[in-house]
C-alpha positions as CSV (number, residue, x, y, z in Angstrom):
1,M,-9.2,7.6,1.7
2,D,-12.9,8.7,1.7
3,K,-14.1,12.2,2.0
4,K,-16.7,13.3,4.5
5,Q,-18.4,16.7,5.0
6,T,-18.5,18.1,8.6
7,K,-21.1,20.4,10.1
8,N,-19.0,23.5,9.2
9,K,-18.6,22.3,5.5
10,Q,-14.9,21.4,6.1
11,K,-13.8,18.2,4.3
12,L,-12.5,15.4,6.3
13,F,-10.5,12.5,4.8
14,I,-11.2,9.1,6.4
15,T,-8.4,6.6,6.5
16,P,-8.0,3.3,8.4
17,G,-6.4,3.5,11.8
18,L,-5.1,0.8,14.0
19,I,-8.4,0.5,16.0
20,N,-10.7,3.2,14.7
21,P,-10.8,5.2,11.5
22,L,-8.6,8.3,11.4
23,Y,-10.1,11.6,10.3
24,L,-7.8,14.1,8.7
25,H,-8.5,17.7,7.6
26,S,-7.3,18.8,4.2
27,K,-4.5,20.8,5.7
28,E,-3.2,17.6,7.4
29,V,-3.5,15.6,4.2
30,F,-1.6,18.4,2.4
31,K,1.2,18.3,5.0
32,I,1.6,14.6,4.6
33,A,1.8,15.0,0.8
34,E,4.4,17.7,1.3
35,I,6.5,15.5,3.5
36,I,6.4,12.7,1.0
37,Y,7.1,15.0,-1.9
38,N,10.2,16.5,-0.1
39,Q,11.5,13.1,0.9
40,I,11.3,11.7,-2.6
41,F,13.2,14.6,-4.1
42,E,15.7,14.6,-1.3
43,L,16.5,10.9,-1.8
44,F,16.5,11.2,-5.6
45,P,17.7,14.6,-6.7
46,S,17.9,13.6,-10.4
47,L,14.2,12.8,-10.2
48,K,13.6,16.4,-9.2
49,S,15.4,17.6,-12.3
50,I,13.2,15.4,-14.5
51,Y,10.1,16.5,-12.7
52,D,11.0,20.2,-13.0
53,Y,11.8,19.7,-16.7
54,F,8.3,18.3,-17.4
55,M,6.6,21.0,-15.3
56,D,8.5,23.7,-17.2
57,I,7.7,22.2,-20.6
58,S,4.0,21.9,-19.6
59,K,4.0,25.6,-18.6
60,L,5.8,26.7,-21.8
61,M,3.4,24.7,-24.0
62,I,0.4,26.3,-22.2
63,K,1.9,29.8,-22.9
64,L,2.3,28.8,-26.5
65,E,-1.2,27.3,-26.5
66,I,0.1,24.1,-27.9
67,P,-0.9,20.6,-26.7
68,L,1.8,18.4,-25.2
69,S,2.9,15.6,-27.5
70,W,5.5,12.9,-27.2
71,F,6.6,9.6,-28.7
72,T,6.8,6.5,-26.6
73,P,9.7,4.1,-26.8
74,V,7.6,1.8,-29.1
75,G,6.9,4.7,-31.4
76,L,3.3,5.6,-30.4
77,N,2.6,9.4,-30.8
78,L,0.6,10.7,-27.8
79,T,-1.0,14.1,-27.4
80,Q,-2.3,15.5,-24.1
81,H,-4.9,18.1,-24.8
82,Y,-7.3,18.6,-21.9
83,L,-10.0,21.1,-22.5
84,K,-12.1,23.1,-20.1
85,S,-15.6,21.9,-19.7
86,K,-19.0,22.7,-18.3
87,I,-21.0,20.2,-16.4
88,N,-24.8,20.1,-16.7
89,K,-26.7,17.8,-14.3
90,K,-30.1,16.6,-15.2
91,S,-32.3,14.7,-12.7
92,I,-34.4,11.9,-14.2
93,S,-37.2,10.1,-12.4
94,M,-37.9,6.5,-13.3
95,G,-40.7,5.1,-11.2
96,S,-39.7,5.5,-7.6
97,K,-36.0,6.0,-8.3
98,N,-34.2,9.3,-9.2
99,K,-31.1,9.3,-11.3
100,T,-28.8,12.2,-12.0
101,L,-27.4,12.4,-15.6
102,V,-24.2,14.3,-15.9
103,L,-23.5,15.9,-19.2
104,R,-20.0,17.4,-19.9
105,E,-19.7,20.0,-22.6
106,F,-16.1,20.7,-23.7
107,E,-15.0,24.2,-24.6
108,D,-12.3,25.2,-27.1
109,E,-10.0,26.5,-24.3
110,I,-7.1,24.4,-22.8
111,N,-7.5,23.4,-19.1
112,N,-4.1,24.7,-17.9
113,S,-4.2,23.1,-14.5
114,K,-5.2,19.7,-15.8
115,Q,-2.4,19.9,-18.4
116,I,0.2,20.5,-15.7
117,Q,-1.3,18.0,-13.2
118,A,-1.6,15.2,-15.8
119,I,1.8,15.3,-17.5
120,I,3.8,13.2,-15.1
121,P,1.1,10.4,-14.6
122,N,0.5,10.3,-18.4
123,I,4.2,10.0,-19.2
124,I,4.6,7.2,-16.6
125,H,1.6,5.4,-17.9
126,S,2.8,5.6,-21.5
127,L,6.3,4.3,-20.4
128,D,4.6,1.4,-18.5
129,A,2.5,0.6,-21.6
130,S,5.5,0.7,-23.9
131,H,7.4,-1.7,-21.5
132,L,4.4,-4.1,-21.6
133,I,4.4,-4.0,-25.4
134,K,8.2,-4.6,-25.6
135,V,8.0,-7.6,-23.2
136,I,5.2,-9.2,-25.2
137,N,6.9,-8.5,-28.5
138,S,10.2,-9.9,-27.2
139,I,8.5,-13.1,-26.1
140,N,6.6,-13.4,-29.4
141,R,9.9,-13.0,-31.3
142,G,11.5,-15.7,-29.2
143,H,14.4,-13.5,-27.9
144,G,15.9,-14.5,-24.6
145,D,18.6,-16.6,-23.0
146,A,19.3,-19.9,-24.8
147,H,18.6,-22.0,-21.7
148,Y,14.9,-20.9,-21.8
149,N,12.5,-22.4,-24.3
150,M,10.7,-19.3,-25.6
151,D,8.0,-21.3,-27.2
152,S,6.9,-22.6,-23.9
153,L,5.9,-19.2,-22.5
154,K,2.3,-19.2,-23.8
155,Y,0.6,-17.5,-20.9
156,I,1.4,-14.0,-19.7
157,I,-0.9,-12.0,-17.6
158,P,-0.3,-8.2,-17.7
159,V,-2.0,-6.0,-15.1
160,H,-0.9,-2.4,-15.4
161,D,2.8,-2.5,-14.8
162,C,2.9,-6.1,-13.3
163,F,3.2,-9.4,-15.1
164,G,2.4,-13.0,-14.2
165,T,2.8,-16.4,-15.8
166,H,3.0,-20.1,-14.8
167,P,5.5,-20.7,-11.9
168,N,7.9,-22.7,-14.1
169,Q,8.2,-19.8,-16.5
170,L,8.8,-17.0,-14.0
171,G,12.6,-17.0,-14.7
172,L,12.0,-16.4,-18.4
173,L,9.5,-13.7,-17.7
174,E,11.7,-12.0,-15.1
175,E,14.7,-12.0,-17.5
176,T,12.6,-10.6,-20.3
177,V,11.0,-7.9,-18.1
178,K,14.4,-6.7,-16.9
179,R,16.0,-6.8,-20.4
180,E,13.2,-4.8,-22.0
181,Y,13.1,-2.3,-19.2
182,I,16.8,-1.6,-19.7
Protein backbone atom coordinates (compact mmCIF):
# COMPACT_ATOMS: atom_id res chain seq x y z
CA MET A 1 0.00 0.00 0.00
CA ASP A 2 1.41 3.39 -0.97
CA LYS A 3 0.74 6.64 0.83
CA LYS A 4 -0.42 9.80 -0.92
CA GLN A 5 -1.07 13.30 0.43
CA THR A 6 -4.37 14.92 -0.55
CA LYS A 7 -5.07 18.65 -0.85
CA ASN A 8 -6.22 18.90 2.78
CA LYS A 9 -3.07 17.07 4.01
CA GLN A 10 -4.99 13.89 4.83
CA LYS A 11 -3.08 10.72 4.03
CA LEU A 12 -4.57 8.29 1.56
CA PHE A 13 -3.41 4.71 1.19
CA ILE A 14 -3.40 3.36 -2.35
CA THR A 15 -4.06 -0.35 -2.86
CA PRO A 16 -4.76 -2.32 -6.04
CA GLY A 17 -8.43 -2.72 -6.91
CA LEU A 18 -10.12 -5.00 -9.42
CA ILE A 19 -10.08 -2.32 -12.14
CA ASN A 20 -8.69 0.90 -10.66
CA PRO A 21 -6.58 1.61 -7.57
CA LEU A 22 -8.52 1.89 -4.35
CA TYR A 23 -7.89 4.93 -2.14
CA LEU A 24 -8.39 4.45 1.60
CA HIS A 25 -8.27 7.04 4.37
CA SER A 26 -6.28 6.22 7.49
CA LYS A 27 -9.53 5.65 9.44
CA GLU A 28 -10.57 3.01 6.91
CA VAL A 29 -7.17 1.30 7.08
CA PHE A 30 -7.40 1.32 10.88
CA LYS A 31 -10.90 -0.23 10.71
CA ILE A 32 -9.64 -3.03 8.43
CA ALA A 33 -6.73 -3.68 10.81
CA GLU A 34 -9.16 -3.73 13.75
CA ILE A 35 -11.37 -6.32 12.02
CA ILE A 36 -8.37 -8.54 11.24
CA TYR A 37 -7.06 -8.16 14.81
CA ASN A 38 -10.42 -9.12 16.31
CA GLN A 39 -10.90 -12.09 13.97
CA ILE A 40 -7.46 -13.53 14.70
CA PHE A 41 -7.96 -13.39 18.46
CA GLU A 42 -11.54 -14.68 18.22
CA LEU A 43 -10.39 -17.71 16.21
CA PHE A 44 -7.30 -18.30 18.37
CA PRO A 45 -8.02 -17.20 21.97
CA SER A 46 -4.78 -18.77 23.29
CA LEU A 47 -2.87 -16.52 20.90
CA LYS A 48 -4.51 -13.53 22.61
CA SER A 49 -3.16 -14.74 25.96
CA ILE A 50 0.37 -14.97 24.59
CA TYR A 51 0.04 -11.57 22.91
CA ASP A 52 -1.24 -9.96 26.13
CA TYR A 53 1.61 -11.58 28.09
CA PHE A 54 4.27 -10.05 25.82
CA MET A 55 2.54 -6.66 25.85
CA ASP A 56 2.33 -6.71 29.66
CA ILE A 57 5.99 -7.77 29.98
CA SER A 58 7.01 -4.98 27.60
CA LYS A 59 5.13 -2.39 29.64
CA LEU A 60 6.56 -3.72 32.91
CA MET A 61 10.12 -3.60 31.57
CA ILE A 62 9.54 -0.03 30.38
CA LYS A 63 8.39 0.97 33.88
CA LEU A 64 11.49 -0.68 35.32
CA GLU A 65 13.62 0.99 32.59
CA ILE A 66 15.10 -2.38 31.64
CA PRO A 67 15.62 -3.53 28.04
CA LEU A 68 13.79 -6.67 26.95
CA SER A 69 15.97 -9.78 26.73
CA TRP A 70 15.27 -13.41 25.85
CA PHE A 71 17.01 -16.60 24.82
CA THR A 72 16.08 -18.27 21.55
CA PRO A 73 15.59 -22.05 21.37
CA VAL A 74 19.14 -22.37 20.00
CA GLY A 75 20.58 -20.41 22.94
CA LEU A 76 21.16 -17.00 21.38
CA ASN A 77 20.70 -14.18 23.88
CA LEU A 78 18.81 -11.27 22.31
CA THR A 79 18.18 -7.82 23.74
CA GLN A 80 15.66 -5.33 22.41
CA HIS A 81 16.74 -1.85 23.40
CA TYR A 82 15.27 0.84 21.14
CA LEU A 83 16.36 4.34 21.99
CA LYS A 84 14.72 7.65 21.13
CA SER A 85 16.49 9.56 18.40
CA LYS A 86 16.65 12.91 16.71
CA ILE A 87 16.80 13.17 12.95
CA ASN A 88 18.91 15.83 11.28
CA LYS A 89 18.52 16.29 7.53
CA LYS A 90 21.25 17.92 5.49
CA SER A 91 20.86 18.83 1.84
CA ILE A 92 23.89 18.23 -0.35
CA SER A 93 24.31 19.56 -3.88
CA MET A 94 26.45 17.60 -6.29
CA GLY A 95 26.45 19.23 -9.70
CA SER A 96 22.85 19.49 -10.83
CA LYS A 97 21.57 16.91 -8.34
CA ASN A 98 20.45 17.49 -4.77
CA LYS A 99 20.65 14.71 -2.21
CA THR A 100 19.33 14.68 1.32
CA LEU A 101 21.54 13.12 3.96
CA VAL A 102 19.66 11.85 7.01
CA LEU A 103 21.64 11.67 10.24
CA ARG A 104 20.11 9.95 13.25
CA GLU A 105 21.43 10.82 16.70
CA PHE A 106 20.41 8.40 19.44
CA GLU A 107 19.59 9.60 22.94
CA ASP A 108 19.97 7.74 26.24
CA GLU A 109 16.21 7.41 26.69
CA ILE A 110 14.25 4.24 25.79
CA ASN A 111 11.69 4.63 23.00
CA ASN A 112 8.70 3.18 24.85
CA SER A 113 6.33 2.93 21.89
CA LYS A 114 8.96 1.21 19.72
CA GLN A 115 9.71 -1.27 22.52
CA ILE A 116 6.04 -2.26 22.68
CA GLN A 117 5.44 -2.28 18.91
CA ALA A 118 8.53 -4.35 18.13
CA ILE A 119 8.35 -7.14 20.72
CA ILE A 120 5.99 -9.49 18.84
CA PRO A 121 7.71 -9.19 15.43
CA ASN A 122 11.16 -9.54 17.02
CA ILE A 123 10.21 -12.66 18.97
CA ILE A 124 8.63 -14.21 15.87
CA HIS A 125 11.73 -13.39 13.77
CA SER A 126 14.01 -14.87 16.43
CA LEU A 127 11.91 -18.08 16.50
CA ASP A 128 12.01 -18.29 12.69
CA ALA A 129 15.80 -17.84 12.73
CA SER A 130 16.16 -20.51 15.44
CA HIS A 131 14.06 -22.90 13.40
CA LEU A 132 16.25 -22.29 10.35
CA ILE A 133 19.40 -22.98 12.39
CA LYS A 134 17.89 -26.17 13.85
CA VAL A 135 16.90 -27.44 10.37
CA ILE A 136 20.37 -26.82 8.93
CA ASN A 137 22.13 -28.29 11.97
CA SER A 138 19.90 -31.37 11.88
CA ILE A 139 20.68 -31.94 8.21
CA ASN A 140 24.41 -31.40 8.81
CA ARG A 141 24.36 -33.94 11.69
CA GLY A 142 22.64 -36.50 9.45
CA HIS A 143 19.53 -36.94 11.61
CA GLY A 144 16.37 -38.06 9.92
CA ASP A 145 14.44 -41.07 8.81
CA ALA A 146 16.52 -44.06 7.73
CA HIS A 147 14.89 -44.19 4.29
CA TYR A 148 16.42 -40.81 3.38
CA ASN A 149 20.07 -40.46 2.53
CA MET A 150 21.09 -37.45 4.61
CA ASP A 151 24.37 -37.06 2.74
CA SER A 152 22.48 -36.39 -0.48
CA LEU A 153 20.85 -33.17 0.79
CA LYS A 154 23.61 -30.78 -0.15
CA TYR A 155 21.52 -27.85 -1.28
CA ILE A 156 19.11 -25.97 0.91
CA ILE A 157 17.84 -22.51 0.10
CA PRO A 158 16.51 -20.59 3.11
CA VAL A 159 14.50 -17.40 2.57
CA HIS A 160 13.18 -15.95 5.83
CA ASP A 161 10.90 -18.73 7.13
CA CYS A 162 10.76 -20.71 3.87
CA PHE A 163 13.01 -23.47 2.56
CA GLY A 164 13.81 -24.94 -0.81
CA THR A 165 15.90 -27.77 -2.23
CA HIS A 166 16.03 -30.07 -5.25
CA PRO A 167 12.67 -31.75 -6.00
CA ASN A 168 13.97 -35.24 -5.23
CA GLN A 169 14.96 -34.08 -1.73
CA LEU A 170 11.73 -32.28 -0.78
CA GLY A 171 10.54 -35.23 1.34
CA LEU A 172 13.66 -35.10 3.51
CA LEU A 173 13.47 -31.35 3.82
CA GLU A 174 9.76 -31.45 4.70
CA GLU A 175 10.28 -34.11 7.37
CA THR A 176 13.23 -32.19 8.86
CA VAL A 177 11.36 -28.87 8.88
CA LYS A 178 8.38 -30.44 10.68
CA ARG A 179 10.53 -32.35 13.19
CA GLU A 180 12.61 -29.31 14.10
CA TYR A 181 9.55 -27.11 14.37
CA ILE A 182 8.06 -29.48 16.93
